[in-house]
C-alpha positions in Angstrom: 0.8 57.9 115.6 -0.5 61.2 117.2 -0.9 64.7 115.8 0.0 67.5 118.2 -1.2 70.9 117.3 1.5 73.5 116.7 -0.2 76.4 115.2 -3.7 77.4 114.1 -5.6 80.3 112.3 -4.5 79.7 108.8 -6.8 79.7 105.7 -5.2 76.8 103.7 -1.6 76.1 104.8 0.1 74.5 101.7 3.8 74.6 102.5 6.1 74.4 105.4 9.7 75.0 105.3 12.7 75.1 107.6 15.3 77.7 106.8 18.1 75.5 108.1 19.8 78.4 110.1 19.8 76.8 113.4 17.0 78.7 114.8 14.5 75.9 114.7 12.0 78.2 113.3 9.2 77.0 110.8 7.7 79.0 107.9 4.2 78.3 106.7 2.8 79.4 103.2 -0.8 80.1 103.3 -2.9 79.8 99.9 -4.2 83.4 99.9 -0.8 84.9 99.8 0.9 85.1 103.2 3.9 83.5 104.9 4.0 83.3 108.8 7.0 82.2 111.0 6.5 79.7 113.8 8.8 80.2 116.6 7.8 78.1 119.7 4.3 79.1 120.7 4.3 82.2 118.7 3.6 82.6 115.0 3.7 86.1 113.3 3.7 87.6 109.9 6.7 87.1 107.7 5.6 87.9 104.2 2.3 89.1 102.6 1.9 89.2 98.8 -1.8 88.6 98.8 -2.1 91.8 96.5 0.0 90.1 93.9 -1.8 86.8 93.9 -4.8 86.2 91.4 -8.3 86.5 92.9 -9.1 83.2 94.4 -12.5 81.4 94.4 -13.4 80.9 97.9 -15.4 77.6 97.2 -12.3 75.8 95.8 -9.3 77.0 93.9 -5.9 75.3 93.0 -4.2 78.7 92.6 -2.6 80.9 95.2 0.8 80.9 97.1 1.8 77.3 96.5 5.4 77.0 97.2 8.2 78.2 99.5 11.9 77.4 99.6 14.9 78.8 101.4 18.3 79.1 99.7 20.8 76.6 101.1 22.9 79.5 102.3 19.8 81.5 103.7 21.6 82.0 107.1 24.3 83.9 105.2 22.4 85.7 102.4 18.8 86.0 103.6 17.4 84.7 100.2 14.2 82.7 99.8 11.9 81.8 96.9 8.1 81.5 96.5 5.9 80.2 93.8 2.5 81.9 93.4 -0.3 82.3 90.9 -0.4 86.0 89.5 -2.9 87.6 87.3 -2.2 87.0 83.7 0.7 89.1 82.6 0.7 91.5 79.7 1.4 89.8 76.4 0.4 86.4 77.4 -1.4 84.2 74.9 -5.0 85.0 74.5 -7.4 82.9 76.6 -4.9 82.0 79.3 -6.1 81.9 83.0 -3.3 83.2 85.0 0.5 83.3 85.3 2.6 81.0 87.6 5.4 83.0 89.0 8.7 81.9 90.8 10.2 84.9 92.6 13.1 85.5 94.9 12.9 87.7 98.0 15.2 88.8 100.9 14.8 89.5 104.4 14.8 93.0 106.0 15.1 91.6 109.5 15.5 88.1 110.8 11.7 87.7 111.2 10.5 89.8 108.3 10.8 89.7 104.6 11.2 92.7 102.4 8.2 92.8 100.1 9.7 95.3 97.9 12.9 93.0 97.2 11.0 90.8 94.7 13.1 89.5 91.7 10.9 87.6 89.3 12.9 84.3 88.2 10.4 82.5 86.0 6.9 83.0 84.6 4.8 80.4 83.0 1.3 81.2 81.4 -1.3 78.7 82.5 -4.1 77.6 80.2 -6.5 76.8 83.0 -6.8 77.4 86.8 -6.1 74.0 88.0 -2.9 71.6 87.8 -0.4 74.0 89.1 2.1 72.0 91.1 4.2 74.4 93.0 6.1 72.8 95.9 9.5 74.2 94.8 12.5 72.8 96.7 16.2 72.9 96.6 18.0 69.8 95.9 21.2 68.2 97.5 23.0 69.7 94.5 22.0 73.2 95.3 19.6 73.7 92.4 16.1 74.8 92.5 13.4 72.2 91.4 10.1 73.5 90.1 7.0 71.2 89.4 4.6 72.3 87.0 1.2 70.7 86.1 0.0 70.0 82.5 -1.8 73.4 82.4 -5.1 72.2 83.7 -8.5 71.4 82.5 -8.9 67.7 82.0 -7.3 64.9 79.9 -4.4 67.3 79.0 -6.3 68.4 75.9 -8.1 71.6 74.9 -7.0 75.3 74.9 -3.3 75.6 75.5 -2.7 71.8 75.1 -1.0 70.7 72.0 -1.9 67.4 70.1 -0.6 64.7 72.4 -0.7 66.9 75.5 1.7 69.1 77.4 3.0 66.2 79.6 4.4 64.6 76.4 5.7 67.8 74.9 9.3 68.6 75.8 9.2 71.9 74.0 7.1 73.4 76.7 7.6 73.8 80.4 4.1 72.5 81.4 3.9 69.0 82.7 7.4 68.8 83.8 9.7 69.2 86.7 12.3 72.0 86.1 15.8 72.4 87.5 17.4 75.7 87.3 20.5 77.5 88.9 19.4 80.6 90.9 22.9 81.6 91.4 23.8 81.5 87.8 23.1 84.1 85.0 20.0 86.4 85.2 17.3 85.6 85.6 18.6 81.9 86.1 21.2 79.7 84.8 20.9 76.2 83.4 22.9 73.3 85.0 25.2 71.9 82.4 24.1 68.3 83.1 20.5 69.0 82.7 19.0 66.2 80.5 18.0 68.3 77.5 21.0 70.6 77.2 22.4 70.3 73.8 19.4 68.2 72.4 15.7 68.6 71.5 13.7 69.9 74.4 13.8 72.8 76.9 17.0 73.1 78.7 15.1 73.7 82.1 13.4 70.3 82.0 14.6 67.7 84.5 11.8 65.2 84.0 8.4 65.2 82.2 5.1 63.3 81.7 3.4 64.7 84.9 -0.3 65.7 85.3 -0.3 67.6 88.6 2.7 66.9 90.9 1.1 68.0 94.2 3.8 68.2 96.7 7.4 67.0 95.9 10.3 66.3 98.2 13.8 65.0 98.4 14.7 62.1 100.7 16.9 63.6 103.3 18.8 60.2 103.7 19.6 57.3 101.5 20.2 58.1 98.0 18.4 61.6 98.2 15.8 60.5 95.8 13.1 62.9 94.5 9.4 61.7 95.3 6.4 63.3 93.7 2.6 62.5 94.0 1.0 62.9 90.8 -2.7 63.6 91.2 -4.9 61.4 88.9 -7.7 62.0 86.5 -10.7 59.8 87.1 -9.2 56.4 88.0 -5.8 56.2 89.4 -3.7 58.1 92.1 0.2 57.7 92.0 3.5 58.4 93.6 6.6 58.5 91.5 10.4 58.7 92.1 11.6 61.1 89.6 14.3 60.1 87.2 16.3 62.7 85.5 15.3 62.9 81.9 12.5 60.3 82.6 9.2 60.4 80.9 6.7 59.6 83.8 3.9 58.7 81.5 1.1 61.3 81.5 -1.1 61.4 79.3 -0.2 58.1 77.7 -0.8 56.7 81.3 -2.7 57.5 84.5 -0.4 56.1 87.2 0.8 52.7 85.6 -2.5 52.2 83.7 -3.0 53.1 80.1 -5.0 56.3 79.5 -7.2 57.2 76.7 -8.2 61.0 76.7 -11.2 60.2 74.5 -12.5 57.7 77.1 -11.0 58.8 80.3 -13.2 56.8 82.6 -12.0 53.4 81.4 -8.3 52.1 81.4 -7.5 50.5 78.1 -5.9 47.0 78.4 -2.9 47.7 76.3 -0.5 49.6 78.5 2.1 51.7 76.6 5.8 51.0 77.5 7.4 53.8 75.7 6.7 57.5 74.9 6.1 59.1 71.4 9.9 59.2 70.8 10.5 55.6 71.8 11.9 56.5 75.3 10.9 54.1 78.0 8.1 55.2 80.5 8.9 55.4 84.2 6.6 53.3 86.5 5.0 54.8 89.5 6.1 53.3 92.8 2.6 53.5 94.4 -0.7 53.4 92.6 -4.3 53.0 94.0 -7.9 53.6 92.7 -9.4 57.0 93.0 -12.7 57.6 94.8 -14.4 58.2 91.5 -14.3 54.4 90.7 -15.9 51.5 92.6 -13.6 50.6 95.8 -11.7 53.7 95.4 -9.7 55.0 98.5 -9.6 58.9 98.1 -10.0 61.9 96.0 -6.4 63.5 95.6 -2.9 62.0 96.6 -0.8 64.4 98.6 3.0 64.0 98.5 5.0 63.5 101.7 8.4 62.6 103.0 10.5 59.7 103.6 10.7 59.8 107.4 14.3 60.4 108.7 13.5 61.7 112.2 14.0 59.8 115.6 10.7 60.2 117.5 8.8 57.4 115.7 11.4 54.6 115.0 8.9 52.3 113.2 8.4 55.0 110.5 12.1 55.4 109.8 12.7 54.9 106.0 9.0 54.8 105.2 7.4 57.3 102.9 4.7 59.1 104.7 2.2 60.5 102.3 -1.7 61.2 102.3 -5.1 61.5 100.5 -6.8 64.9 100.6 -10.1 63.3 101.4 -11.3 59.8 102.2 -13.9 58.4 99.7 -17.4 58.9 100.8 -16.6 61.6 103.4 -16.5 65.5 103.5 -13.2 66.6 105.0 -11.3 63.6 106.4 -7.9 63.0 104.8 -6.0 59.7 105.2 -2.3 59.4 106.2 -0.4 56.4 104.8 3.0 55.0 105.4 4.6 53.0 102.6 7.5 50.6 102.9 10.2 50.3 100.1 10.3 46.7 98.7 13.3 44.5 98.7 13.0 44.0 95.0 13.4 47.4 93.4 11.2 46.3 90.5 8.1 45.9 92.8 5.6 48.4 94.0 5.9 49.8 97.4 3.3 48.3 100.0 1.5 50.9 102.0 -1.3 51.2 104.7 -3.4 53.7 106.6 -1.8 55.1 109.8 -4.3 55.5 112.5 -4.4 58.9 114.4 -4.2 58.4 118.1 -7.4 59.6 119.9 -9.6 60.1 117.0 -8.6 57.3 114.6 -8.8 59.7 111.6 -7.5 63.1 110.6 -10.8 64.8 110.5 -9.9 67.4 108.0 -8.6 67.8 104.5 -4.9 67.1 104.3 -3.2 69.7 102.2 0.6 69.2 102.6 3.3 67.7 104.8 6.4 69.6 106.1 9.7 68.8 107.5 11.9 70.5 110.3 15.6 70.7 110.6 15.6 67.5 112.7 13.6 65.7 109.8 10.4 65.4 112.0 7.3 65.6 110.0 4.3 68.0 110.2 0.8 67.7 108.6 -1.0 70.7 107.3 -4.9 70.6 107.2 -8.0 72.7 106.8 -11.7 72.0 107.4 -12.6 74.0 104.2 -12.4 72.9 100.6 -11.5 76.4 99.5 -9.6 79.5 100.6 -12.2 80.6 103.2 -12.2 81.0 106.9 -9.5 80.2 109.4 -9.7 76.5 110.1 -6.1 75.7 108.8 -3.8 74.1 111.2 -0.3 72.8 111.6 0.2 69.5 113.5 3.4 67.7 114.5 3.6 63.9 114.0 4.4 62.5 117.3 4.4 58.9 118.9 0.9 57.6 120.0 0.3 58.1 123.6 
């Protein structure tokens, strides 16, 4: 396939969203705290909350403006939502790093948001700076889904991590995907069919057992399943289809392999099949070795989309995802296409997609995006951290 440049001049573009209002516009969230609107060949400021984002480390940082989602009725109500890393709020537990915040904003004109319209929906205090998830998205049911990492650090242990880890703890929001009703009670409502309503566990939790779900999307066709890429620790990267109420394994597993937080560089032979409450663990659909082990492919899995567009028929129905950086390189991501198996109990097969003209991406892959016609976009940057203006947005097109 080819990559056609759409817009440049970003620092680290990490989210692209379509408002679904018939205008064909695209909105891109940049890690330092801005959102720009792309309209044809023009891209201009839409929202600037850089002064509300925690101070970022320019060499590398997983914090920042991480997610953007438009209300399903945005064309009528002008409401949209962002997920960002704010300075630690007053009253947070001692020793926490920052506060993850989901907020609602509204527009003042069709092409400008009102920065004074912020309504804070949800705040979660993060023990460490990494593993923040953040790719919020509205589901086909109209509810807002919020992916949260395990709190950061390593192995899901240490300050802010209970015995057994946040991923396996259903009394905390960390390490989970949440599902809330932004049209319900203030600050948000709980859908009545959320898995833990009326039983042990936080009512907001939709699924748990996740380390760092970096980019999460719904399939626009088929059964509208929810896909999440879960960044691995030292050995295994994985992609998961999220199951309501499901335990997706971390930190009992890394991908589909057993995990031992006291010896994280070796996978134990005995793979657990159930969680600490006897519930079955949900298998990943894609798994491969991390660059930290011999024969590893890349460094961090980047979640993508099931392709439902028309311009590349051979990709239709395949899951397009990526690696942040190829093993042994400095700034060369990999784009993959995965094919669903005929047997639902088997893993998805996947392979690298060549980029026409250059064969490789030639930059770090940060995220994917989808427009109203279900065509896909790749968001890249030359820098490892939030510095410079090397960030670009590319449209995936047929090879010439």
